[in-house]
VMD Tcl script that builds the backbone (N, CA, C; Angstrom):
set m [mol new atoms 567]
animate dup $m
set s [atomselect $m all]
$s set {name element resname resid chain x y z} {
  {N N MET 1 A 0.843 -1.180 -0.016}
  {CA C MET 1 A -0.008 -0.003 0.008}
  {C C MET 1 A 0.873 1.233 -0.013}
  {N N SER 2 A 0.470 2.228 -0.764}
  {CA C SER 2 A 1.200 3.475 -0.808}
  {C C SER 2 A 0.831 4.305 0.419}
  {N N ASP 3 A 1.625 5.345 0.676}
  {CA C ASP 3 A 1.354 6.240 1.788}
  {C C ASP 3 A -0.008 6.934 1.605}
  {N N LEU 4 A -0.348 7.309 0.373}
  {CA C LEU 4 A -1.640 7.965 0.127}
  {C C LEU 4 A -2.768 6.979 0.459}
  {N N GLU 5 A -2.647 5.716 0.071}
  {CA C GLU 5 A -3.662 4.743 0.377}
  {C C GLU 5 A -3.833 4.550 1.874}
  {N N ILE 6 A -2.729 4.533 2.585}
  {CA C ILE 6 A -2.809 4.372 4.063}
  {C C ILE 6 A -3.521 5.559 4.676}
  {N N TRP 7 A -3.209 6.763 4.220}
  {CA C TRP 7 A -3.891 7.949 4.737}
  {C C TRP 7 A -5.361 7.918 4.413}
  {N N LEU 8 A -5.706 7.556 3.176}
  {CA C LEU 8 A -7.135 7.438 2.801}
  {C C LEU 8 A -7.816 6.343 3.596}
  {N N LEU 9 A -7.143 5.237 3.825}
  {CA C LEU 9 A -7.707 4.141 4.636}
  {C C LEU 9 A -7.944 4.651 6.066}
  {N N ALA 10 A -6.989 5.395 6.593}
  {CA C ALA 10 A -7.144 5.939 7.944}
  {C C ALA 10 A -8.324 6.894 8.026}
  {N N ILE 11 A -8.513 7.692 6.989}
  {CA C ILE 11 A -9.681 8.598 6.982}
  {C C ILE 11 A -10.968 7.778 6.884}
  {N N GLY 12 A -10.987 6.766 6.074}
  {CA C GLY 12 A -12.150 5.911 5.985}
  {C C GLY 12 A -12.515 5.240 7.288}
  {N N LEU 13 A -11.476 4.743 7.954}
  {CA C LEU 13 A -11.697 4.088 9.274}
  {C C LEU 13 A -12.158 5.087 10.333}
  {N N ALA 14 A -11.684 6.305 10.229}
  {CA C ALA 14 A -11.996 7.339 11.250}
  {C C ALA 14 A -13.402 7.884 11.093}
  {N N MET 15 A -14.117 7.545 10.027}
  {CA C MET 15 A -15.457 8.104 9.851}
  {C C MET 15 A -16.410 7.689 10.932}
  {N N ASP 16 A -16.297 6.461 11.422}
  {CA C ASP 16 A -17.138 6.038 12.562}
  {C C ASP 16 A -16.836 6.936 13.782}
  {N N CYS 17 A -15.526 7.142 14.015}
  {CA C CYS 17 A -15.133 7.969 15.155}
  {C C CYS 17 A -15.639 9.399 14.973}
  {N N LEU 18 A -15.507 9.927 13.775}
  {CA C LEU 18 A -15.990 11.272 13.497}
  {C C LEU 18 A -17.500 11.384 13.755}
  {N N THR 19 A -18.250 10.403 13.272}
  {CA C THR 19 A -19.706 10.419 13.449}
  {C C THR 19 A -20.075 10.390 14.916}
  {N N VAL 20 A -19.466 9.477 15.657}
  {CA C VAL 20 A -19.760 9.359 17.090}
  {C C VAL 20 A -19.297 10.628 17.839}
  {N N ALA 21 A -18.163 11.176 17.420}
  {CA C ALA 21 A -17.654 12.379 18.082}
  {C C ALA 21 A -18.604 13.566 17.802}
  {N N ILE 22 A -19.134 13.677 16.607}
  {CA C ILE 22 A -20.096 14.772 16.328}
  {C C ILE 22 A -21.312 14.617 17.240}
  {N N ALA 23 A -21.824 13.373 17.322}
  {CA C ALA 23 A -22.977 13.170 18.215}
  {C C ALA 23 A -22.646 13.471 19.658}
  {N N SER 24 A -21.427 13.092 20.071}
  {CA C SER 24 A -21.017 13.390 21.416}
  {C C SER 24 A -20.878 14.892 21.647}
  {N N GLY 25 A -20.345 15.589 20.648}
  {CA C GLY 25 A -20.221 17.048 20.725}
  {C C GLY 25 A -21.583 17.713 20.854}
  {N N ILE 26 A -22.554 17.212 20.088}
  {CA C ILE 26 A -23.892 17.723 20.175}
  {C C ILE 26 A -24.431 17.585 21.605}
  {N N LEU 27 A -24.139 16.462 22.219}
  {CA C LEU 27 A -24.586 16.217 23.593}
  {C C LEU 27 A -23.849 17.052 24.617}
  {N N LEU 28 A -22.552 17.299 24.362}
  {CA C LEU 28 A -21.754 18.081 25.300}
  {C C LEU 28 A -22.212 19.546 25.327}
  {N N LYS 29 A -22.567 20.093 24.178}
  {CA C LYS 29 A -23.096 21.430 24.005}
  {C C LYS 29 A -22.093 22.562 24.298}
  {N N LYS 30 A -21.011 22.274 25.015}
  {CA C LYS 30 A -19.994 23.280 25.271}
  {C C LYS 30 A -18.627 22.611 25.326}
  {N N THR 31 A -17.605 23.392 25.123}
  {CA C THR 31 A -16.246 22.849 25.123}
  {C C THR 31 A -15.832 22.486 26.515}
  {N N GLU 32 A -15.586 21.191 26.736}
  {CA C GLU 32 A -15.083 20.655 27.998}
  {C C GLU 32 A -13.849 19.817 27.647}
  {N N TRP 33 A -12.681 20.367 27.918}
  {CA C TRP 33 A -11.442 19.746 27.446}
  {C C TRP 33 A -11.206 18.336 27.978}
  {N N LYS 34 A -11.490 18.096 29.242}
  {CA C LYS 34 A -11.170 16.785 29.801}
  {C C LYS 34 A -11.930 15.634 29.110}
  {N N PRO 35 A -13.249 15.737 28.978}
  {CA C PRO 35 A -13.935 14.639 28.276}
  {C C PRO 35 A -13.643 14.633 26.767}
  {N N MET 36 A -13.445 15.771 26.196}
  {CA C MET 36 A -13.151 15.834 24.758}
  {C C MET 36 A -11.808 15.147 24.461}
  {N N LEU 37 A -10.781 15.451 25.264}
  {CA C LEU 37 A -9.509 14.778 25.054}
  {C C LEU 37 A -9.566 13.291 25.371}
  {N N ALA 38 A -10.374 12.944 26.407}
  {CA C ALA 38 A -10.533 11.532 26.743}
  {C C ALA 38 A -11.170 10.767 25.584}
  {N N ILE 39 A -12.183 11.360 24.948}
  {CA C ILE 39 A -12.851 10.721 23.840}
  {C C ILE 39 A -11.878 10.570 22.664}
  {N N ALA 40 A -11.232 11.666 22.250}
  {CA C ALA 40 A -10.350 11.657 21.109}
  {C C ALA 40 A -9.168 10.735 21.316}
  {N N CYS 41 A -8.564 10.770 22.483}
  {CA C CYS 41 A -7.422 9.883 22.774}
  {C C CYS 41 A -7.837 8.434 22.770}
  {N N SER 42 A -8.975 8.140 23.370}
  {CA C SER 42 A -9.444 6.758 23.422}
  {C C SER 42 A -9.773 6.239 22.012}
  {N N PHE 43 A -10.444 7.034 21.210}
  {CA C PHE 43 A -10.718 6.636 19.841}
  {C C PHE 43 A -9.464 6.403 19.058}
  {N N GLY 44 A -8.512 7.306 19.147}
  {CA C GLY 44 A -7.259 7.182 18.442}
  {C C GLY 44 A -6.470 5.988 18.890}
  {N N PHE 45 A -6.425 5.736 20.209}
  {CA C PHE 45 A -5.672 4.621 20.770}
  {C C PHE 45 A -6.238 3.294 20.226}
  {N N PHE 46 A -7.579 3.102 20.340}
  {CA C PHE 46 A -8.165 1.870 19.942}
  {C C PHE 46 A -8.128 1.662 18.442}
  {N N GLN 47 A -8.273 2.739 17.666}
  {CA C GLN 47 A -8.204 2.615 16.219}
  {C C GLN 47 A -6.772 2.225 15.807}
  {N N GLY 48 A -5.776 2.626 16.567}
  {CA C GLY 48 A -4.394 2.219 16.293}
  {C C GLY 48 A -4.081 0.819 16.815}
  {N N LEU 49 A -4.647 0.476 17.945}
  {CA C LEU 49 A -4.372 -0.830 18.565}
  {C C LEU 49 A -5.004 -1.990 17.788}
  {N N MET 50 A -6.231 -1.795 17.353}
  {CA C MET 50 A -6.978 -2.912 16.709}
  {C C MET 50 A -6.333 -3.435 15.441}
  {N N PRO 51 A -5.801 -2.603 14.538}
  {CA C PRO 51 A -5.116 -3.157 13.366}
  {C C PRO 51 A -3.874 -3.955 13.766}
  {N N LEU 52 A -3.218 -3.534 14.808}
  {CA C LEU 52 A -2.012 -4.253 15.291}
  {C C LEU 52 A -2.433 -5.663 15.801}
  {N N ILE 53 A -3.515 -5.714 16.517}
  {CA C ILE 53 A -4.036 -6.997 17.013}
  {C C ILE 53 A -4.456 -7.884 15.835}
  {N N GLY 54 A -5.179 -7.304 14.875}
  {CA C GLY 54 A -5.617 -8.091 13.721}
  {C C GLY 54 A -4.432 -8.577 12.889}
  {N N TRP 55 A -3.428 -7.708 12.709}
  {CA C TRP 55 A -2.237 -8.088 11.956}
  {C C TRP 55 A -1.476 -9.190 12.653}
  {N N THR 56 A -1.338 -9.076 13.977}
  {CA C THR 56 A -0.592 -10.071 14.725}
  {C C THR 56 A -1.239 -11.462 14.597}
  {N N GLY 57 A -2.563 -11.493 14.728}
  {CA C GLY 57 A -3.246 -12.762 14.604}
  {C C GLY 57 A -3.155 -13.357 13.197}
  {N N ALA 58 A -3.373 -12.533 12.194}
  {CA C ALA 58 A -3.380 -13.040 10.808}
  {C C ALA 58 A -1.976 -13.289 10.308}
  {N N HIS 59 A -0.984 -12.548 10.802}
  {CA C HIS 59 A 0.390 -12.699 10.317}
  {C C HIS 59 A 0.917 -14.128 10.534}
  {N N HIS 60 A 0.446 -14.785 11.547}
  {CA C HIS 60 A 0.956 -16.115 11.866}
  {C C HIS 60 A 0.454 -17.191 10.916}
  {N N PHE 61 A -0.677 -16.936 10.205}
  {CA C PHE 61 A -1.173 -17.936 9.271}
  {C C PHE 61 A -1.343 -17.429 7.850}
  {N N SER 62 A -0.817 -16.257 7.532}
  {CA C SER 62 A -1.005 -15.685 6.203}
  {C C SER 62 A -0.427 -16.527 5.090}
  {N N TYR 63 A 0.681 -17.236 5.373}
  {CA C TYR 63 A 1.281 -18.072 4.334}
  {C C TYR 63 A 0.378 -19.195 3.845}
  {N N LEU 64 A -0.608 -19.588 4.654}
  {CA C LEU 64 A -1.518 -20.642 4.291}
  {C C LEU 64 A -2.497 -20.236 3.195}
  {N N ILE 65 A -2.784 -18.908 3.124}
  {CA C ILE 65 A -3.791 -18.451 2.172}
  {C C ILE 65 A -3.258 -17.366 1.263}
  {N N GLU 66 A -1.972 -17.389 1.016}
  {CA C GLU 66 A -1.330 -16.381 0.226}
  {C C GLU 66 A -1.895 -16.254 -1.187}
  {N N SER 67 A -2.358 -17.370 -1.774}
  {CA C SER 67 A -2.870 -17.319 -3.143}
  {C C SER 67 A -4.235 -16.611 -3.247}
  {N N ILE 68 A -4.965 -16.447 -2.145}
  {CA C ILE 68 A -6.250 -15.795 -2.214}
  {C C ILE 68 A -6.314 -14.538 -1.310}
  {N N ASP 69 A -5.139 -14.093 -0.816}
  {CA C ASP 69 A -5.132 -12.989 0.108}
  {C C ASP 69 A -5.762 -11.714 -0.420}
  {N N HIS 70 A -5.564 -11.449 -1.737}
  {CA C HIS 70 A -6.141 -10.242 -2.332}
  {C C HIS 70 A -7.688 -10.314 -2.351}
  {N N TRP 71 A -8.237 -11.478 -2.510}
  {CA C TRP 71 A -9.697 -11.645 -2.477}
  {C C TRP 71 A -10.194 -11.408 -1.038}
  {N N ILE 72 A -9.417 -11.879 -0.071}
  {CA C ILE 72 A -9.821 -11.685 1.322}
  {C C ILE 72 A -9.793 -10.204 1.683}
  {N N ALA 73 A -8.719 -9.498 1.279}
  {CA C ALA 73 A -8.619 -8.055 1.539}
  {C C ALA 73 A -9.802 -7.315 0.855}
  {N N PHE 74 A -10.024 -7.668 -0.384}
  {CA C PHE 74 A -11.126 -7.061 -1.132}
  {C C PHE 74 A -12.456 -7.314 -0.455}
  {N N GLY 75 A -12.710 -8.557 -0.069}
  {CA C GLY 75 A -13.974 -8.928 0.586}
  {C C GLY 75 A -14.165 -8.183 1.904}
  {N N ILE 76 A -13.138 -8.133 2.727}
  {CA C ILE 76 A -13.228 -7.439 4.021}
  {C C ILE 76 A -13.480 -5.947 3.831}
  {N N LEU 77 A -12.705 -5.314 2.985}
  {CA C LEU 77 A -12.846 -3.893 2.755}
  {C C LEU 77 A -14.232 -3.538 2.167}
  {N N CYS 78 A -14.674 -4.354 1.219}
  {CA C CYS 78 A -15.979 -4.100 0.615}
  {C C CYS 78 A -17.105 -4.363 1.606}
  {N N PHE 79 A -16.998 -5.417 2.388}
  {CA C PHE 79 A -17.971 -5.709 3.433}
  {C C PHE 79 A -18.106 -4.520 4.387}
  {N N LEU 80 A -16.927 -4.053 4.890}
  {CA C LEU 80 A -16.942 -2.924 5.798}
  {C C LEU 80 A -17.458 -1.644 5.149}
  {N N GLY 81 A -17.074 -1.454 3.913}
  {CA C GLY 81 A -17.547 -0.262 3.169}
  {C C GLY 81 A -19.054 -0.275 2.979}
  {N N VAL 82 A -19.575 -1.402 2.545}
  {CA C VAL 82 A -21.025 -1.541 2.346}
  {C C VAL 82 A -21.735 -1.375 3.678}
  {N N ARG 83 A -21.190 -1.970 4.740}
  {CA C ARG 83 A -21.809 -1.814 6.066}
  {C C ARG 83 A -21.849 -0.357 6.495}
  {N N MET 84 A -20.769 0.375 6.261}
  {CA C MET 84 A -20.720 1.770 6.624}
  {C C MET 84 A -21.736 2.571 5.779}
  {N N ILE 85 A -21.835 2.254 4.489}
  {CA C ILE 85 A -22.794 2.957 3.639}
  {C C ILE 85 A -24.222 2.692 4.109}
  {N N LEU 86 A -24.544 1.451 4.430}
  {CA C LEU 86 A -25.882 1.139 4.921}
  {C C LEU 86 A -26.153 1.831 6.261}
  {N N GLU 87 A -25.169 1.839 7.122}
  {CA C GLU 87 A -25.323 2.509 8.424}
  {C C GLU 87 A -25.588 4.016 8.240}
  {N N SER 88 A -25.066 4.616 7.161}
  {CA C SER 88 A -25.252 6.036 6.961}
  {C C SER 88 A -26.704 6.398 6.666}
  {N N PHE 89 A -27.483 5.423 6.231}
  {CA C PHE 89 A -28.889 5.644 5.889}
  {C C PHE 89 A -29.860 5.305 7.018}
  {N N LYS 90 A -29.326 4.738 8.109}
  {CA C LYS 90 A -30.206 4.383 9.235}
  {C C LYS 90 A -30.580 5.630 10.023}
  {N N GLU 91 A -31.720 5.564 10.657}
  {CA C GLU 91 A -32.171 6.645 11.522}
  {C C GLU 91 A -31.307 6.693 12.793}
  {N N GLU 92 A -31.047 7.892 13.283}
  {CA C GLU 92 A -30.303 8.020 14.500}
  {C C GLU 92 A -31.152 7.506 15.672}
  {N N GLU 93 A -30.506 6.746 16.554}
  {CA C GLU 93 A -31.155 6.254 17.744}
  {C C GLU 93 A -31.311 7.430 18.719}
  {N N CYS 94 A -31.929 7.195 19.813}
  {CA C CYS 94 A -32.143 8.251 20.806}
  {C C CYS 94 A -30.795 8.643 21.427}
  {N N LYS 95 A -30.286 9.806 21.055}
  {CA C LYS 95 A -28.957 10.238 21.482}
  {C C LYS 95 A -28.955 10.695 22.933}
  {N N GLN 96 A -30.067 11.057 23.458}
  {CA C GLN 96 A -30.124 11.656 24.801}
  {C C GLN 96 A -29.719 10.651 25.899}
  {N N GLU 97 A -29.774 9.346 25.592}
  {CA C GLU 97 A -29.409 8.347 26.585}
  {C C GLU 97 A -27.899 8.201 26.722}
  {N N LEU 98 A -27.160 8.704 25.763}
  {CA C LEU 98 A -25.715 8.586 25.778}
  {C C LEU 98 A -25.094 9.684 26.631}
  {N N ASN 99 A -24.236 9.348 27.538}
  {CA C ASN 99 A -23.506 10.300 28.342}
  {C C ASN 99 A -22.048 10.259 27.904}
  {N N PRO 100 A -21.635 11.176 27.020}
  {CA C PRO 100 A -20.290 11.093 26.479}
  {C C PRO 100 A -19.170 11.447 27.457}
  {N N THR 101 A -19.506 11.834 28.658}
  {CA C THR 101 A -18.477 12.139 29.639}
  {C C THR 101 A -18.200 10.984 30.558}
  {N N ASN 102 A -18.975 9.926 30.476}
  {CA C ASN 102 A -18.789 8.728 31.292}
  {C C ASN 102 A -17.695 7.878 30.663}
  {N N TYR 103 A -16.666 7.507 31.463}
  {CA C TYR 103 A -15.536 6.750 30.920}
  {C C TYR 103 A -15.884 5.356 30.446}
  {N N LYS 104 A -16.907 4.743 31.033}
  {CA C LYS 104 A -17.350 3.441 30.536}
  {C C LYS 104 A -17.993 3.586 29.156}
  {N N VAL 105 A -18.707 4.676 28.952}
  {CA C VAL 105 A -19.322 4.952 27.654}
  {C C VAL 105 A -18.232 5.214 26.618}
  {N N ILE 106 A -17.241 5.998 27.003}
  {CA C ILE 106 A -16.122 6.304 26.107}
  {C C ILE 106 A -15.396 5.009 25.694}
  {N N LEU 107 A -15.150 4.132 26.633}
  {CA C LEU 107 A -14.486 2.882 26.351}
  {C C LEU 107 A -15.336 2.012 25.409}
  {N N ALA 108 A -16.613 1.902 25.688}
  {CA C ALA 108 A -17.488 1.090 24.823}
  {C C ALA 108 A -17.563 1.646 23.419}
  {N N LEU 109 A -17.651 2.981 23.298}
  {CA C LEU 109 A -17.682 3.610 21.998}
  {C C LEU 109 A -16.362 3.420 21.258}
  {N N SER 110 A -15.267 3.475 21.975}
  {CA C SER 110 A -13.926 3.318 21.382}
  {C C SER 110 A -13.779 1.919 20.792}
  {N N VAL 111 A -14.207 0.930 21.552}
  {CA C VAL 111 A -14.113 -0.453 21.059}
  {C C VAL 111 A -15.074 -0.655 19.882}
  {N N ALA 112 A -16.284 -0.143 20.003}
  {CA C ALA 112 A -17.279 -0.342 18.955}
  {C C ALA 112 A -16.849 0.321 17.633}
  {N N THR 113 A -16.277 1.517 17.707}
  {CA C THR 113 A -15.864 2.210 16.509}
  {C C THR 113 A -14.558 1.644 15.914}
  {N N SER 114 A -13.854 0.807 16.663}
  {CA C SER 114 A -12.570 0.278 16.149}
  {C C SER 114 A -12.616 -1.167 15.663}
  {N N ILE 115 A -13.790 -1.787 15.689}
  {CA C ILE 115 A -13.903 -3.164 15.204}
  {C C ILE 115 A -13.492 -3.257 13.734}
  {N N ASP 116 A -13.884 -2.277 12.942}
  {CA C ASP 116 A -13.485 -2.239 11.544}
  {C C ASP 116 A -11.971 -2.237 11.379}
  {N N ALA 117 A -11.306 -1.507 12.263}
  {CA C ALA 117 A -9.823 -1.425 12.242}
  {C C ALA 117 A -9.195 -2.785 12.532}
  {N N LEU 118 A -9.827 -3.595 13.352}
  {CA C LEU 118 A -9.329 -4.947 13.597}
  {C C LEU 118 A -9.311 -5.770 12.335}
  {N N ALA 119 A -10.396 -5.660 11.575}
  {CA C ALA 119 A -10.443 -6.410 10.299}
  {C C ALA 119 A -9.424 -5.855 9.314}
  {N N ILE 120 A -9.174 -4.578 9.323}
  {CA C ILE 120 A -8.147 -3.964 8.441}
  {C C ILE 120 A -6.777 -4.536 8.809}
  {N N GLY 121 A -6.517 -4.734 10.088}
  {CA C GLY 121 A -5.245 -5.315 10.497}
  {C C GLY 121 A -5.034 -6.694 9.906}
  {N N VAL 122 A -6.132 -7.446 9.777}
  {CA C VAL 122 A -6.035 -8.770 9.161}
  {C C VAL 122 A -5.617 -8.605 7.694}
  {N N THR 123 A -6.166 -7.636 7.018}
  {CA C THR 123 A -5.797 -7.438 5.608}
  {C C THR 123 A -4.357 -6.984 5.472}
  {N N PHE 124 A -3.848 -6.242 6.442}
  {CA C PHE 124 A -2.426 -5.830 6.390}
  {C C PHE 124 A -1.484 -7.045 6.319}
  {N N ALA 125 A -1.859 -8.111 7.008}
  {CA C ALA 125 A -1.005 -9.310 7.038}
  {C C ALA 125 A -0.937 -9.935 5.651}
  {N N PHE 126 A -1.932 -9.688 4.806}
  {CA C PHE 126 A -1.942 -10.270 3.470}
  {C C PHE 126 A -1.365 -9.314 2.431}
  {N N LEU 127 A -0.912 -8.156 2.830}
  {CA C LEU 127 A -0.439 -7.136 1.873}
  {C C LEU 127 A 1.062 -6.861 2.021}
  {N N ASP 128 A 1.799 -7.862 2.182}
  {CA C ASP 128 A 3.278 -7.754 2.285}
  {C C ASP 128 A 3.754 -6.882 3.437}
  {N N MET 129 A 2.973 -6.766 4.488}
  {CA C MET 129 A 3.418 -6.102 5.685}
  {C C MET 129 A 3.845 -7.206 6.626}
  {N N ASN 130 A 5.061 -7.663 6.453}
  {CA C ASN 130 A 5.528 -8.872 7.140}
  {C C ASN 130 A 6.275 -8.623 8.424}
  {N N SER 131 A 6.543 -7.382 8.767}
  {CA C SER 131 A 7.319 -7.124 9.993}
  {C C SER 131 A 6.611 -6.047 10.812}
  {N N LEU 132 A 7.002 -5.984 12.039}
  {CA C LEU 132 A 6.465 -4.966 12.936}
  {C C LEU 132 A 6.808 -3.575 12.440}
  {N N SER 133 A 7.990 -3.389 11.890}
  {CA C SER 133 A 8.362 -2.087 11.369}
  {C C SER 133 A 7.473 -1.684 10.183}
  {N N ALA 134 A 7.009 -2.642 9.402}
  {CA C ALA 134 A 6.164 -2.335 8.255}
  {C C ALA 134 A 4.738 -1.923 8.704}
  {N N ILE 135 A 4.273 -2.446 9.818}
  {CA C ILE 135 A 2.939 -2.159 10.313}
  {C C ILE 135 A 2.889 -0.941 11.212}
  {N N THR 136 A 4.034 -0.531 11.739}
  {CA C THR 136 A 4.094 0.584 12.699}
  {C C THR 136 A 3.557 1.881 12.135}
  {N N SER 137 A 4.019 2.235 10.980}
  {CA C SER 137 A 3.596 3.487 10.345}
  {C C SER 137 A 2.100 3.540 10.053}
  {N N PRO 138 A 1.520 2.526 9.439}
  {CA C PRO 138 A 0.062 2.539 9.246}
  {C C PRO 138 A -0.723 2.598 10.552}
  {N N VAL 139 A -0.270 1.886 11.547}
  {CA C VAL 139 A -0.988 1.884 12.838}
  {C C VAL 139 A -0.940 3.263 13.457}
  {N N LEU 140 A 0.193 3.923 13.389}
  {CA C LEU 140 A 0.317 5.272 13.990}
  {C C LEU 140 A -0.498 6.267 13.156}
  {N N ILE 141 A -0.516 6.139 11.851}
  {CA C ILE 141 A -1.309 7.036 11.031}
  {C C ILE 141 A -2.795 6.854 11.301}
  {N N ILE 142 A -3.233 5.622 11.389}
  {CA C ILE 142 A -4.661 5.353 11.694}
  {C C ILE 142 A -5.048 5.939 13.083}
  {N N GLY 143 A -4.191 5.723 14.078}
  {CA C GLY 143 A -4.489 6.295 15.417}
  {C C GLY 143 A -4.495 7.802 15.378}
  {N N PHE 144 A -3.535 8.405 14.696}
  {CA C PHE 144 A -3.434 9.870 14.647}
  {C C PHE 144 A -4.624 10.470 13.926}
  {N N VAL 145 A -4.982 9.927 12.773}
  {CA C VAL 145 A -6.103 10.442 11.999}
  {C C VAL 145 A -7.405 10.309 12.821}
  {N N SER 146 A -7.567 9.169 13.485}
  {CA C SER 146 A -8.788 8.969 14.307}
  {C C SER 146 A -8.850 9.979 15.464}
  {N N PHE 147 A -7.705 10.202 16.106}
  {CA C PHE 147 A -7.660 11.197 17.186}
  {C C PHE 147 A -8.027 12.568 16.649}
  {N N LEU 148 A -7.402 12.976 15.559}
  {CA C LEU 148 A -7.598 14.289 15.000}
  {C C LEU 148 A -9.034 14.482 14.516}
  {N N LEU 149 A -9.567 13.526 13.775}
  {CA C LEU 149 A -10.940 13.675 13.303}
  {C C LEU 149 A -11.980 13.580 14.434}
  {N N SER 150 A -11.647 12.828 15.454}
  {CA C SER 150 A -12.555 12.764 16.635}
  {C C SER 150 A -12.590 14.113 17.312}
  {N N LEU 151 A -11.427 14.751 17.472}
  {CA C LEU 151 A -11.396 16.072 18.086}
  {C C LEU 151 A -12.132 17.094 17.233}
  {N N CYS 152 A -11.937 17.030 15.915}
  {CA C CYS 152 A -12.649 17.928 15.000}
  {C C CYS 152 A -14.138 17.681 15.080}
  {N N GLY 153 A -14.542 16.414 15.140}
  {CA C GLY 153 A -15.952 16.067 15.220}
  {C C GLY 153 A -16.581 16.603 16.514}
  {N N LEU 154 A -15.867 16.509 17.576}
  {CA C LEU 154 A -16.386 17.047 18.835}
  {C C LEU 154 A -16.628 18.563 18.737}
  {N N PHE 155 A -15.631 19.279 18.168}
  {CA C PHE 155 A -15.834 20.710 18.011}
  {C C PHE 155 A -16.967 21.028 17.037}
  {N N PHE 156 A -17.053 20.265 15.974}
  {CA C PHE 156 A -18.109 20.474 15.016}
  {C C PHE 156 A -19.472 20.226 15.663}
  {N N GLY 157 A -19.604 19.142 16.408}
  {CA C GLY 157 A -20.846 18.841 17.114}
  {C C GLY 157 A -21.247 19.920 18.087}
  {N N ILE 158 A -20.255 20.425 18.792}
  {CA C ILE 158 A -20.543 21.500 19.752}
  {C C ILE 158 A -20.959 22.778 19.054}
  {N N CYS 159 A -20.213 23.124 17.994}
  {CA C CYS 159 A -20.498 24.396 17.309}
  {C C CYS 159 A -21.748 24.378 16.446}
  {N N CYS 160 A -21.988 23.317 15.785}
  {CA C CYS 160 A -23.057 23.314 14.754}
  {C C CYS 160 A -24.281 22.505 15.135}
  {N N GLY 161 A -24.153 21.659 16.124}
  {CA C GLY 161 A -25.319 20.896 16.573}
  {C C GLY 161 A -25.943 20.085 15.466}
  {N N ASN 162 A -27.216 20.070 15.408}
  {CA C ASN 162 A -27.948 19.260 14.441}
  {C C ASN 162 A -28.330 20.044 13.186}
  {N N ARG 163 A -27.669 21.146 12.866}
  {CA C ARG 163 A -28.031 21.952 11.714}
  {C C ARG 163 A -27.983 21.196 10.399}
  {N N TRP 164 A -26.891 20.409 10.216}
  {CA C TRP 164 A -26.708 19.720 8.925}
  {C C TRP 164 A -26.706 18.209 9.140}
  {N N ASN 165 A -27.173 17.515 8.150}
  {CA C ASN 165 A -27.181 16.066 8.199}
  {C C ASN 165 A -26.068 15.550 7.251}
  {N N LEU 166 A -24.858 15.449 7.791}
  {CA C LEU 166 A -23.712 14.982 6.988}
  {C C LEU 166 A -23.692 13.476 6.954}
  {N N ARG 167 A -23.354 12.898 5.844}
  {CA C ARG 167 A -23.277 11.461 5.708}
  {C C ARG 167 A -21.820 11.028 5.643}
  {N N VAL 168 A -21.066 11.278 6.732}
  {CA C VAL 168 A -19.646 10.972 6.757}
  {C C VAL 168 A -19.383 9.470 6.654}
  {N N GLU 169 A -20.257 8.656 7.239}
  {CA C GLU 169 A -20.083 7.212 7.121}
  {C C GLU 169 A -20.217 6.755 5.671}
  {N N LEU 170 A -21.089 7.412 4.916}
  {CA C LEU 170 A -21.267 7.070 3.505}
  {C C LEU 170 A -19.922 7.238 2.762}
  {N N TRP 171 A -19.264 8.340 2.946}
  {CA C TRP 171 A -18.009 8.615 2.240}
  {C C TRP 171 A -16.880 7.699 2.759}
  {N N GLY 172 A -16.875 7.400 4.025}
  {CA C GLY 172 A -15.901 6.453 4.573}
  {C C GLY 172 A -16.070 5.090 3.948}
  {N N GLY 173 A -17.308 4.639 3.790}
  {CA C GLY 173 A -17.580 3.363 3.161}
  {C C GLY 173 A -17.143 3.334 1.694}
  {N N VAL 174 A -17.384 4.405 0.981}
  {CA C VAL 174 A -16.946 4.511 -0.427}
  {C C VAL 174 A -15.434 4.406 -0.533}
  {N N ILE 175 A -14.724 5.072 0.364}
  {CA C ILE 175 A -13.242 5.027 0.365}
  {C C ILE 175 A -12.775 3.580 0.591}
  {N N LEU 176 A -13.361 2.874 1.527}
  {CA C LEU 176 A -12.941 1.487 1.778}
  {C C LEU 176 A -13.190 0.594 0.557}
  {N N ILE 177 A -14.329 0.747 -0.100}
  {CA C ILE 177 A -14.645 -0.059 -1.260}
  {C C ILE 177 A -13.641 0.256 -2.401}
  {N N VAL 178 A -13.314 1.522 -2.607}
  {CA C VAL 178 A -12.372 1.886 -3.644}
  {C C VAL 178 A -10.992 1.285 -3.394}
  {N N ILE 179 A -10.526 1.379 -2.135}
  {CA C ILE 179 A -9.232 0.790 -1.805}
  {C C ILE 179 A -9.252 -0.738 -1.966}
  {N N GLY 180 A -10.314 -1.383 -1.523}
  {CA C GLY 180 A -10.460 -2.839 -1.706}
  {C C GLY 180 A -10.438 -3.232 -3.179}
  {N N SER 181 A -11.119 -2.475 -4.000}
  {CA C SER 181 A -11.146 -2.773 -5.444}
  {C C SER 181 A -9.755 -2.558 -6.058}
  {N N LYS 182 A -9.037 -1.548 -5.643}
  {CA C LYS 182 A -7.711 -1.291 -6.157}
  {C C LYS 182 A -6.748 -2.458 -5.792}
  {N N ILE 183 A -6.849 -2.925 -4.557}
  {CA C ILE 183 A -6.022 -4.058 -4.146}
  {C C ILE 183 A -6.306 -5.258 -5.001}
  {N N LEU 184 A -7.578 -5.580 -5.223}
  {CA C LEU 184 A -7.940 -6.724 -6.030}
  {C C LEU 184 A -7.418 -6.575 -7.479}
  {N N LEU 185 A -7.610 -5.421 -8.058}
  {CA C LEU 185 A -7.180 -5.189 -9.417}
  {C C LEU 185 A -5.675 -5.286 -9.567}
  {N N GLU 186 A -4.905 -4.785 -8.566}
  {CA C GLU 186 A -3.460 -4.841 -8.620}
  {C C GLU 186 A -2.973 -6.298 -8.607}
  {N N HIS 187 A -3.665 -7.143 -7.843}
  {CA C HIS 187 A -3.222 -8.536 -7.783}
  {C C HIS 187 A -3.671 -9.393 -8.994}
  {N N LEU 188 A -4.788 -8.978 -9.571}
  {CA C LEU 188 A -5.289 -9.738 -10.719}
  {C C LEU 188 A -4.583 -9.364 -12.018}
  {N N TYR 189 A -4.104 -8.114 -12.130}
  {CA C TYR 189 A -3.517 -7.668 -13.411}
  {C C TYR 189 A -2.069 -7.306 -13.215}
}
mol reanalyze $m
mol bondsrecalc $m
mol representation Tube
mol addrep $m
């Protein structure tokens, strides 16, 4: 994967974080640095940790499925992309029940928004990322982008509230599908 693809992948993965951060910002209603930094750091940490966990698990058996690894990467990325696109069209649940300042809620949201990143880590094992040094940069980029977009989302949610209905998950899903298709085409041709 090129650096540009990793940055685009990181942006696609961070769309869940951005969406949840916007909703959390709407609920916060005012700038409160402690919970805002807790949310952004937690999202960034888990988004960076999960690909490392997925890569570690898949790295040990990737040689067994090397001939179909590009199909697996394509399938996972497209599945996640389609799921994100479908999620973008669902109605928002009752946001008032969520307390974004509660650390248990922050932890649960961090894990929930980073499950996609775990699957991406599995695909990294199939894309010639055979060493810890090869996976370090993508993991750090994913964590950084998630932190940054989460912080931006919190500010956006606080400042703009429910004025606009942005479909950030839709665009994140499209990015994942495009990257998955590119990986498949590179291996087939």
